[in-house]
Residue, then its C-alpha position, 0 to 999 in steps of 0.5 A: m439863316s446860320m448853319l446851326d440853326k438848319l441842324k437845330g432844324m433838322m434835329k427836331g423831334h429826333e432828340d435822341t437819335a441825335r444823342k445817340g449819334v454823339d456818343k457813337a461817334g465819341d467812342a470811335v474817336d476814342k477808340k481809335t486814337g486809343n482814349k489818348y484825347e478821351s477828356q477833350v472828346d467828353a467835353g466836346q460830347k457834353k456841349m453839344k448835348e448841352q446845346m441839342g437841349n436837356d435830356p429826360k432821362s438823364g434828370d438835367d433840370h437845365p432847359p434848352r437853349t435857344 
């Protein structure tokens, strides 16, 4: 079992909390770097959220990846 599979298993049922953590971490990086890498941070946040599956509150129609 890969590390990614273990992390996905740990997040099961806690996707909202994980999304909030991703947002908070991205905001912290933006603040620390003076938004110098904002586009890269946003892209990383988007990719992580895609890996977690769709957010029911965002209206995202894409099915979660398995």
